N, C-alpha and C positions, 0 to 999 in steps of 0.2 A: 901151783893153781896152777888149773883150767881155765882159758878167761876164751868164752861166750864168743861166736866169731859173730855175732849176733851185738853183744855188748860192744868186742872191737871196730865191728860197725860202727855200734850209733853213739863212743869216742872222739872217731876216726872224725867220721861228722858236725864233732861239738866243738874240736879241733878247728879244722877247715873252717867253720865259720866264724871265730876265733879270731883267723890268721895267719892263725901255728901250724903252713903248711908240715913242718920237719911231722912231729908230731905225730899229726894226724895220718901221715903218708909210713909212716911204723907201723900204726895201728893196724891197716891193711893190709902189707907184708905180713901181722903177722897172723890176722885174718887170713890171712890166702895160702901161708904154709900146710892153714888145716882144712879148706876146701881149696883147692884152685878148681875146681873145675867154676866154680863162681859167680856168675858173669856181673850180676848189681854190686859186687866185692872187683871187679871188675873197671867197675863204668864207674864205682867211686872217686875213683881211684885218681883216675884219668880225669876228673871235673876235677879234685884238686891237683892236680897234674895241672891242668889248666888251668888254672886258678895265679896258680903260684907263679904261674909264668912259661913252664919247660914244657915246653909245647910238645918235643920230641918223647921226651914222656910218655905224655899226653897221649899224642896218638899211637904208641908202643899199648897201652896198658888198655885203650878205649877199639881200639886193633886187637886184643887179644878177648876181651867183652864180644866183641862182632863174632867172633873165629863161635864159641857156645853158645847166642845168638840171634842171628844172622836174619831173625825177620822185628829187630824190637828199632819200629820209628825213635824212638830216643837217640837210639847208640849209633845210626847212619846218622842223623842231623848235625849228630856232635862229631860224625870225621868227616863229613864232607864241611864244617865249620871251620875245622881245626888243621884239616887241609891246605883251606881258604886263610887263614890266620900264614901259613908259614909260605904263600905264594907258590903251591902243588896246585893253579887252575882246572890243570887235568885230571886230576884225583881225584881234587872238591866237587865235577862236574855229575863226576862219575858217582857216585854216592849220596849227588843230590838229586843226579836222575831213580837212583837207583830206589829211591825213598818217594819220591812221586809216580813209579810204576805200583809198586808196594806200596803208598797212603797215598792215592791223588784225592784226598780234602785232606794233606796238609800243609795251611798257607805259607807255615813257617820254612817248607821244602823249597814251597813254590820262592816265596820270596826270597832265598837266602841261589836258588840255580838262578833268575834276576840277574840278583848284584856280581855271581858271577862271570855270565856274561856280559853286565856292565864294563866289571873288567875286564873282557875281553875283546870291548870297543862294539858286543857284536846288539845293539840299542833295542832290532827291533823286534829282537826276543826274548831280551830284558821286561818288553814294555806284555810283551801278551805274559812271563813270567809270573809279573808283578799281575797284570788286568787280574787270573786266575787267581791267584792269592785274595783276591778280593773281593771272586765275585763267592770266594769261600767264608773273606769273614770279611766282608764288608767296610769292619771301622779296625779295620790296621791299617793300625796308624801308622811306624815303619815303611810295613810299604804301601800309600801311596804315596808317603815320602820320598821313597824312591823313586816311584813310577815320576809324578811329579820330575826330582832331576831325567829324569830317562828321556819324556819329551818334551823338555829342555836343550836335553841332547841332537834332537832328531825335528828337531824347531814346530814342535807344534803346539803352538802357542795357545788357543784353545783348554791343551789337551793339559799347560800345564796353567794352566789360572783355574780348568773344574780343583784340578786337585784343593788345591791352595784350599778354593774355597769350602772342598772336603776339609781338609786340617783346622779350617775354623771352626768350621759346624762342632767338631770334635771334643775342643780343648773350651766350653759353653759349657 
């Protein structure tokens, strides 16, 4: 009996949502036998590997998705995150930069860029990236939190206090 790619994809997502990563991965691999050029299958496989903690395979699958659809902002953001997670800051920054060049209005990409710069102790650039993320989405709690920490590193007590005030305001 022929299994449709759509059914395999949906079944894999269901397995993954229940933490059954081995069966989810098996479903994605069966679907990819039928449609090797389906970027969404590769991307979903990447997310499943990521969620299972296998970052090397997550990167490999996400690179396949990227090669098939290099303009997709979710794929680019995921690659930046995955490379950041494994400590490949240069590659993470390359993808974050590419993502912000292609999608200047993505607060999550600007935040990711700031996180990478913070890790590299480039606090001035990190502050600028977090500020850009907040210009796009003033309610982005993670970016406010990150900006507060960055301001503290820079000795900007007034800025850090303003971030604390905004965080408290968001909690209400």
